[in-house]
mmCIF file as gemmi writes it, N, C-alpha and C atoms, coordinates in Angstrom:
data_model
loop_
_atom_site.group_PDB
_atom_site.id
_atom_site.type_symbol
_atom_site.label_atom_id
_atom_site.label_alt_id
_atom_site.label_comp_id
_atom_site.label_asym_id
_atom_site.label_entity_id
_atom_site.label_seq_id
_atom_site.pdbx_PDB_ins_code
_atom_site.Cartn_x
_atom_site.Cartn_y
_atom_site.Cartn_z
_atom_site.occupancy
_atom_site.B_iso_or_equiv
_atom_site.pdbx_formal_charge
_atom_site.auth_seq_id
_atom_site.auth_asym_id
_atom_site.pdbx_PDB_model_num
ATOM 1 N N . UNK Axp A 1 ? 14.145 24.521 -30.185 1 0 ? 1 A 1
ATOM 2 C CA . UNK Axp A 1 ? 12.91 23.847 -29.859 1 0 ? 1 A 1
ATOM 3 C C . UNK Axp A 1 ? 12.738 23.704 -28.347 1 0 ? 1 A 1
ATOM 4 N N . UNK Axp A 2 ? 13.779 23.208 -27.65 1 0 ? 2 A 1
ATOM 5 C CA . UNK Axp A 2 ? 13.715 23.043 -26.207 1 0 ? 2 A 1
ATOM 6 C C . UNK Axp A 2 ? 14.644 24.015 -25.504 1 0 ? 2 A 1
ATOM 7 N N . UNK Axp A 3 ? 14.803 25.196 -26.008 1 0 ? 3 A 1
ATOM 8 C CA . UNK Axp A 3 ? 15.717 26.143 -25.377 1 0 ? 3 A 1
ATOM 9 C C . UNK Axp A 3 ? 15.161 26.579 -24.021 1 0 ? 3 A 1
ATOM 10 N N . UNK Axp A 4 ? 16.044 26.655 -23.047 1 0 ? 4 A 1
ATOM 11 C CA . UNK Axp A 4 ? 15.65 27.065 -21.717 1 0 ? 4 A 1
ATOM 12 C C . UNK Axp A 4 ? 15.071 25.946 -20.871 1 0 ? 4 A 1
ATOM 13 N N . UNK Axp A 5 ? 15.138 24.715 -21.366 1 0 ? 5 A 1
ATOM 14 C CA . UNK Axp A 5 ? 14.564 23.597 -20.635 1 0 ? 5 A 1
ATOM 15 C C . UNK Axp A 5 ? 15.356 23.286 -19.369 1 0 ? 5 A 1
ATOM 16 N N . UNK Axp A 6 ? 16.629 23.66 -19.355 1 0 ? 6 A 1
ATOM 17 C CA . UNK Axp A 6 ? 17.458 23.348 -18.205 1 0 ? 6 A 1
ATOM 18 C C . UNK Axp A 6 ? 17.389 24.411 -17.105 1 0 ? 6 A 1
ATOM 19 N N . UNK Axp A 7 ? 16.538 25.388 -17.238 1 0 ? 7 A 1
ATOM 20 C CA . UNK Axp A 7 ? 16.442 26.417 -16.207 1 0 ? 7 A 1
ATOM 21 C C . UNK Axp A 7 ? 15.828 25.821 -14.933 1 0 ? 7 A 1
ATOM 22 N N . UNK Axp A 8 ? 16.193 26.345 -13.775 1 0 ? 8 A 1
ATOM 23 C CA . UNK Axp A 8 ? 15.709 25.79 -12.504 1 0 ? 8 A 1
ATOM 24 C C . UNK Axp A 8 ? 14.184 25.8 -12.367 1 0 ? 8 A 1
ATOM 25 N N . UNK Axp A 9 ? 13.527 26.8 -12.912 1 0 ? 9 A 1
ATOM 26 C CA . UNK Axp A 9 ? 12.067 26.877 -12.796 1 0 ? 9 A 1
ATOM 27 C C . UNK Axp A 9 ? 11.404 25.736 -13.564 1 0 ? 9 A 1
ATOM 28 N N . UNK Axp A 10 ? 11.923 25.426 -14.748 1 0 ? 10 A 1
ATOM 29 C CA . UNK Axp A 10 ? 11.36 24.326 -15.531 1 0 ? 10 A 1
ATOM 30 C C . UNK Axp A 10 ? 11.586 22.981 -14.842 1 0 ? 10 A 1
ATOM 31 N N . UNK Axp A 11 ? 12.76 22.809 -14.254 1 0 ? 11 A 1
ATOM 32 C CA . UNK Axp A 11 ? 13.041 21.568 -13.544 1 0 ? 11 A 1
ATOM 33 C C . UNK Axp A 11 ? 12.128 21.414 -12.328 1 0 ? 11 A 1
ATOM 34 N N . UNK Axp A 12 ? 11.837 22.503 -11.659 1 0 ? 12 A 1
ATOM 35 C CA . UNK Axp A 12 ? 10.932 22.477 -10.514 1 0 ? 12 A 1
ATOM 36 C C . UNK Axp A 12 ? 9.522 22.06 -10.945 1 0 ? 12 A 1
ATOM 37 N N . UNK Axp A 13 ? 9.057 22.587 -12.061 1 0 ? 13 A 1
ATOM 38 C CA . UNK Axp A 13 ? 7.733 22.23 -12.562 1 0 ? 13 A 1
ATOM 39 C C . UNK Axp A 13 ? 7.682 20.75 -12.931 1 0 ? 13 A 1
ATOM 40 N N . UNK Axp A 14 ? 8.727 20.245 -13.589 1 0 ? 14 A 1
ATOM 41 C CA . UNK Axp A 14 ? 8.782 18.832 -13.952 1 0 ? 14 A 1
ATOM 42 C C . UNK Axp A 14 ? 8.782 17.967 -12.699 1 0 ? 14 A 1
ATOM 43 N N . UNK Axp A 15 ? 9.531 18.359 -11.686 1 0 ? 15 A 1
ATOM 44 C CA . UNK Axp A 15 ? 9.588 17.606 -10.428 1 0 ? 15 A 1
ATOM 45 C C . UNK Axp A 15 ? 8.225 17.581 -9.735 1 0 ? 15 A 1
ATOM 46 N N . UNK Axp A 16 ? 7.523 18.69 -9.705 1 0 ? 16 A 1
ATOM 47 C CA . UNK Axp A 16 ? 6.202 18.745 -9.077 1 0 ? 16 A 1
ATOM 48 C C . UNK Axp A 16 ? 5.21 17.863 -9.823 1 0 ? 16 A 1
ATOM 49 N N . UNK Axp A 17 ? 5.264 17.879 -11.154 1 0 ? 17 A 1
ATOM 50 C CA . UNK Axp A 17 ? 4.371 17.022 -11.942 1 0 ? 17 A 1
ATOM 51 C C . UNK Axp A 17 ? 4.685 15.555 -11.687 1 0 ? 17 A 1
ATOM 52 N N . UNK Axp A 18 ? 5.973 15.22 -11.588 1 0 ? 18 A 1
ATOM 53 C CA . UNK Axp A 18 ? 6.364 13.832 -11.324 1 0 ? 18 A 1
ATOM 54 C C . UNK Axp A 18 ? 5.847 13.385 -9.96 1 0 ? 18 A 1
ATOM 55 N N . UNK Axp A 19 ? 5.906 14.241 -8.958 1 0 ? 19 A 1
ATOM 56 C CA . UNK Axp A 19 ? 5.395 13.89 -7.635 1 0 ? 19 A 1
ATOM 57 C C . UNK Axp A 19 ? 3.887 13.691 -7.683 1 0 ? 19 A 1
ATOM 58 N N . UNK Axp A 20 ? 3.184 14.534 -8.422 1 0 ? 20 A 1
ATOM 59 C CA . UNK Axp A 20 ? 1.734 14.39 -8.509 1 0 ? 20 A 1
ATOM 60 C C . UNK Axp A 20 ? 1.33 13.111 -9.229 1 0 ? 20 A 1
ATOM 61 N N . UNK Axp A 21 ? 2.06 12.75 -10.276 1 0 ? 21 A 1
ATOM 62 C CA . UNK Axp A 21 ? 1.707 11.576 -11.063 1 0 ? 21 A 1
ATOM 63 C C . UNK Axp A 21 ? 2.118 10.292 -10.353 1 0 ? 21 A 1
ATOM 64 N N . UNK Axp A 22 ? 3.356 10.231 -9.868 1 0 ? 22 A 1
ATOM 65 C CA . UNK Axp A 22 ? 3.89 8.997 -9.305 1 0 ? 22 A 1
ATOM 66 C C . UNK Axp A 22 ? 3.668 8.865 -7.804 1 0 ? 22 A 1
ATOM 67 N N . UNK Axp A 23 ? 3.611 9.957 -7.127 1 0 ? 23 A 1
ATOM 68 C CA . UNK Axp A 23 ? 3.49 9.911 -5.67 1 0 ? 23 A 1
ATOM 69 C C . UNK Axp A 23 ? 4.862 9.913 -5.03 1 0 ? 23 A 1
ATOM 70 N N . UNK Axp A 24 ? 4.973 10.419 -3.824 1 0 ? 24 A 1
ATOM 71 C CA . UNK Axp A 24 ? 6.285 10.542 -3.175 1 0 ? 24 A 1
ATOM 72 C C . UNK Axp A 24 ? 6.905 9.198 -2.794 1 0 ? 24 A 1
ATOM 73 N N . UNK Axp A 25 ? 6.117 8.147 -2.636 1 0 ? 25 A 1
ATOM 74 C CA . UNK Axp A 25 ? 6.676 6.847 -2.254 1 0 ? 25 A 1
ATOM 75 C C . UNK Axp A 25 ? 7.295 6.124 -3.439 1 0 ? 25 A 1
ATOM 76 N N . UNK Axp A 26 ? 6.749 6.286 -4.618 1 0 ? 26 A 1
ATOM 77 C CA . UNK Axp A 26 ? 7.219 5.55 -5.787 1 0 ? 26 A 1
ATOM 78 C C . UNK Axp A 26 ? 8.327 6.314 -6.531 1 0 ? 26 A 1
ATOM 79 N N . UNK Axp A 27 ? 8.454 7.596 -6.305 1 0 ? 27 A 1
ATOM 80 C CA . UNK Axp A 27 ? 9.415 8.419 -7.038 1 0 ? 27 A 1
ATOM 81 C C . UNK Axp A 27 ? 10.867 7.972 -6.866 1 0 ? 27 A 1
ATOM 82 N N . UNK Axp A 28 ? 11.356 7.642 -5.66 1 0 ? 28 A 1
ATOM 83 C CA . UNK Axp A 28 ? 12.745 7.184 -5.543 1 0 ? 28 A 1
ATOM 84 C C . UNK Axp A 28 ? 13.014 5.882 -6.299 1 0 ? 28 A 1
ATOM 85 N N . UNK Axp A 29 ? 12.048 4.986 -6.304 1 0 ? 29 A 1
ATOM 86 C CA . UNK Axp A 29 ? 12.202 3.724 -7.026 1 0 ? 29 A 1
ATOM 87 C C . UNK Axp A 29 ? 12.324 3.972 -8.534 1 0 ? 29 A 1
ATOM 88 N N . UNK Axp A 30 ? 11.522 4.878 -9.048 1 0 ? 30 A 1
ATOM 89 C CA . UNK Axp A 30 ? 11.578 5.211 -10.47 1 0 ? 30 A 1
ATOM 90 C C . UNK Axp A 30 ? 12.908 5.876 -10.799 1 0 ? 30 A 1
ATOM 91 N N . UNK Axp A 31 ? 13.394 6.733 -9.925 1 0 ? 31 A 1
ATOM 92 C CA . UNK Axp A 31 ? 14.685 7.387 -10.136 1 0 ? 31 A 1
ATOM 93 C C . UNK Axp A 31 ? 15.837 6.402 -10.166 1 0 ? 31 A 1
ATOM 94 N N . UNK Axp A 32 ? 15.808 5.44 -9.247 1 0 ? 32 A 1
ATOM 95 C CA . UNK Axp A 32 ? 16.862 4.414 -9.227 1 0 ? 32 A 1
ATOM 96 C C . UNK Axp A 32 ? 16.851 3.577 -10.488 1 0 ? 32 A 1
ATOM 97 N N . UNK Axp A 33 ? 15.674 3.151 -10.926 1 0 ? 33 A 1
ATOM 98 C CA . UNK Axp A 33 ? 15.609 2.306 -12.121 1 0 ? 33 A 1
ATOM 99 C C . UNK Axp A 33 ? 15.992 3.093 -13.37 1 0 ? 33 A 1
ATOM 100 N N . UNK Axp A 34 ? 15.637 4.356 -13.42 1 0 ? 34 A 1
ATOM 101 C CA . UNK Axp A 34 ? 16.03 5.194 -14.555 1 0 ? 34 A 1
ATOM 102 C C . UNK Axp A 34 ? 17.539 5.393 -14.573 1 0 ? 34 A 1
ATOM 103 N N . UNK Axp A 35 ? 18.132 5.661 -13.428 1 0 ? 35 A 1
ATOM 104 C CA . UNK Axp A 35 ? 19.583 5.816 -13.339 1 0 ? 35 A 1
ATOM 105 C C . UNK Axp A 35 ? 20.318 4.542 -13.708 1 0 ? 35 A 1
ATOM 106 N N . UNK Axp A 36 ? 19.798 3.42 -13.263 1 0 ? 36 A 1
ATOM 107 C CA . UNK Axp A 36 ? 20.408 2.132 -13.595 1 0 ? 36 A 1
ATOM 108 C C . UNK Axp A 36 ? 20.338 1.865 -15.093 1 0 ? 36 A 1
ATOM 109 N N . UNK Axp A 37 ? 19.224 2.178 -15.698 1 0 ? 37 A 1
ATOM 110 C CA . UNK Axp A 37 ? 19.074 1.99 -17.138 1 0 ? 37 A 1
ATOM 111 C C . UNK Axp A 37 ? 20.013 2.867 -17.938 1 0 ? 37 A 1
ATOM 112 N N . UNK Axp A 38 ? 20.166 4.119 -17.528 1 0 ? 38 A 1
ATOM 113 C CA . UNK Axp A 38 ? 21.081 5.031 -18.216 1 0 ? 38 A 1
ATOM 114 C C . UNK Axp A 38 ? 22.516 4.551 -18.064 1 0 ? 38 A 1
ATOM 115 N N . UNK Axp A 39 ? 22.882 4.085 -16.857 1 0 ? 39 A 1
ATOM 116 C CA . UNK Axp A 39 ? 24.225 3.584 -16.611 1 0 ? 39 A 1
ATOM 117 C C . UNK Axp A 39 ? 24.526 2.361 -17.476 1 0 ? 39 A 1
ATOM 118 N N . UNK Axp A 40 ? 23.58 1.434 -17.595 1 0 ? 40 A 1
ATOM 119 C CA . UNK Axp A 40 ? 23.761 0.247 -18.424 1 0 ? 40 A 1
ATOM 120 C C . UNK Axp A 40 ? 23.877 0.625 -19.898 1 0 ? 40 A 1
ATOM 121 N N . UNK Axp A 41 ? 23.108 1.595 -20.327 1 0 ? 41 A 1
ATOM 122 C CA . UNK Axp A 41 ? 23.161 2.042 -21.714 1 0 ? 41 A 1
ATOM 123 C C . UNK Axp A 41 ? 24.526 2.651 -22.031 1 0 ? 41 A 1
ATOM 124 N N . UNK Axp A 42 ? 25.032 3.501 -21.137 1 0 ? 42 A 1
ATOM 125 C CA . UNK Axp A 42 ? 26.35 4.101 -21.343 1 0 ? 42 A 1
ATOM 126 C C . UNK Axp A 42 ? 27.445 3.048 -21.365 1 0 ? 42 A 1
ATOM 127 N N . UNK Axp A 43 ? 27.36 2.082 -20.452 1 0 ? 43 A 1
ATOM 128 C CA . UNK Axp A 43 ? 28.355 1.013 -20.411 1 0 ? 43 A 1
ATOM 129 C C . UNK Axp A 43 ? 28.334 0.184 -21.688 1 0 ? 43 A 1
ATOM 130 N N . UNK Axp A 44 ? 27.158 -0.071 -22.226 1 0 ? 44 A 1
ATOM 131 C CA . UNK Axp A 44 ? 27.091 -0.864 -23.451 1 0 ? 44 A 1
ATOM 132 C C . UNK Axp A 44 ? 27.633 -0.082 -24.642 1 0 ? 44 A 1
ATOM 133 N N . UNK Axp A 45 ? 27.461 1.229 -24.645 1 0 ? 45 A 1
ATOM 134 C CA . UNK Axp A 45 ? 28.017 2.042 -25.726 1 0 ? 45 A 1
ATOM 135 C C . UNK Axp A 45 ? 29.538 2.076 -25.675 1 0 ? 45 A 1
ATOM 136 N N . UNK Axp A 46 ? 30.089 2.118 -24.459 1 0 ? 46 A 1
ATOM 137 C CA . UNK Axp A 46 ? 31.536 2.179 -24.287 1 0 ? 46 A 1
ATOM 138 C C . UNK Axp A 46 ? 32.186 0.801 -24.374 1 0 ? 46 A 1
ATOM 139 N N . UNK Axp A 47 ? 31.393 -0.243 -24.326 1 0 ? 47 A 1
ATOM 140 C CA . UNK Axp A 47 ? 31.932 -1.593 -24.377 1 0 ? 47 A 1
ATOM 141 C C . UNK Axp A 47 ? 32.406 -2.097 -23.037 1 0 ? 47 A 1
ATOM 142 N N . UNK Axp A 48 ? 32.023 -1.445 -21.973 1 0 ? 48 A 1
ATOM 143 C CA . UNK Axp A 48 ? 32.409 -1.863 -20.617 1 0 ? 48 A 1
ATOM 144 C C . UNK Axp A 48 ? 31.331 -2.768 -20.053 1 0 ? 48 A 1
ATOM 145 N N . UNK Axp A 49 ? 31.443 -4.037 -20.337 1 0 ? 49 A 1
ATOM 146 C CA . UNK Axp A 49 ? 30.465 -4.971 -19.795 1 0 ? 49 A 1
ATOM 147 C C . UNK Axp A 49 ? 31.02 -5.606 -18.534 1 0 ? 49 A 1
ATOM 148 N N . UNK Axp A 50 ? 30.231 -5.599 -17.498 1 0 ? 50 A 1
ATOM 149 C CA . UNK Axp A 50 ? 30.66 -6.188 -16.233 1 0 ? 50 A 1
ATOM 150 C C . UNK Axp A 50 ? 30.554 -7.704 -16.356 1 0 ? 50 A 1
ATOM 151 N N . UNK Axp A 51 ? 31.55 -8.416 -15.863 1 0 ? 51 A 1
ATOM 152 C CA . UNK Axp A 51 ? 31.435 -9.876 -15.884 1 0 ? 51 A 1
ATOM 153 C C . UNK Axp A 51 ? 30.357 -10.332 -14.922 1 0 ? 51 A 1
ATOM 154 N N . UNK Axp A 52 ? 29.73 -11.433 -15.247 1 0 ? 52 A 1
ATOM 155 C CA . UNK Axp A 52 ? 28.677 -11.933 -14.37 1 0 ? 52 A 1
ATOM 156 C C . UNK Axp A 52 ? 29.289 -12.345 -13.037 1 0 ? 52 A 1
ATOM 157 N N . UNK Axp A 53 ? 28.487 -12.334 -12.027 1 0 ? 53 A 1
ATOM 158 C CA . UNK Axp A 53 ? 28.984 -12.668 -10.692 1 0 ? 53 A 1
ATOM 159 C C . UNK Axp A 53 ? 29.431 -14.119 -10.676 1 0 ? 53 A 1
ATOM 160 N N . UNK Axp A 54 ? 30.678 -14.303 -10.387 1 0 ? 54 A 1
ATOM 161 C CA . UNK Axp A 54 ? 31.227 -15.644 -10.321 1 0 ? 54 A 1
ATOM 162 C C . UNK Axp A 54 ? 31.215 -16.111 -8.872 1 0 ? 54 A 1
ATOM 163 N N . UNK Axp A 55 ? 31.003 -17.374 -8.71 1 0 ? 55 A 1
ATOM 164 C CA . UNK Axp A 55 ? 31.008 -17.948 -7.369 1 0 ? 55 A 1
ATOM 165 C C . UNK Axp A 55 ? 32.449 -17.989 -6.898 1 0 ? 55 A 1
ATOM 166 N N . UNK Axp A 56 ? 32.678 -17.371 -5.742 1 0 ? 56 A 1
ATOM 167 C CA . UNK Axp A 56 ? 34.04 -17.347 -5.214 1 0 ? 56 A 1
ATOM 168 C C . UNK Axp A 56 ? 34.389 -18.69 -4.623 1 0 ? 56 A 1
ATOM 169 N N . UNK Axp A 57 ? 35.56 -19.178 -5.003 1 0 ? 57 A 1
ATOM 170 C CA . UNK Axp A 57 ? 36.019 -20.457 -4.485 1 0 ? 57 A 1
ATOM 171 C C . UNK Axp A 57 ? 36.826 -20.194 -3.216 1 0 ? 57 A 1
ATOM 172 N N . UNK Axp A 58 ? 36.442 -20.884 -2.171 1 0 ? 58 A 1
ATOM 173 C CA . UNK Axp A 58 ? 37.174 -20.723 -0.905 1 0 ? 58 A 1
ATOM 174 C C . UNK Axp A 58 ? 38.11 -21.905 -0.732 1 0 ? 58 A 1
ATOM 175 N N . UNK Axp A 59 ? 39.28 -21.631 -0.184 1 0 ? 59 A 1
ATOM 176 C CA . UNK Axp A 59 ? 40.255 -22.704 0.08 1 0 ? 59 A 1
ATOM 177 C C . UNK Axp A 59 ? 39.807 -23.475 1.301 1 0 ? 59 A 1
ATOM 178 N N . UNK Axp A 60 ? 39.616 -24.747 1.096 1 0 ? 60 A 1
ATOM 179 C CA . UNK Axp A 60 ? 39.207 -25.59 2.212 1 0 ? 60 A 1
ATOM 180 C C . UNK Axp A 60 ? 40.409 -26.407 2.678 1 0 ? 60 A 1
ATOM 181 N N . UNK Axp A 61 ? 40.654 -26.405 3.968 1 0 ? 61 A 1
ATOM 182 C CA . UNK Axp A 61 ? 41.779 -27.204 4.456 1 0 ? 61 A 1
ATOM 183 C C . UNK Axp A 61 ? 41.494 -28.687 4.254 1 0 ? 61 A 1
ATOM 184 N N . UNK Axp A 62 ? 42.549 -29.417 3.915 1 0 ? 62 A 1
ATOM 185 C CA . UNK Axp A 62 ? 42.239 -30.79 3.846 1 0 ? 62 A 1
ATOM 186 C C . UNK Axp A 62 ? 43.037 -31.599 3.001 1 0 ? 62 A 1
């Protein structure tokens, strides 16, 4: 069904369409959010959940 979709010419066409639709300024932001979403999805499948940011306790003299 999607044979040959990974060829460089097809990727170039997809990239050009993405630039036309989103614009060159918004494209990096969309790429970052898409990458972050994929990374979170993979981590949840593997069971690798990052602990929430804990407040670091500093030793105070006294």
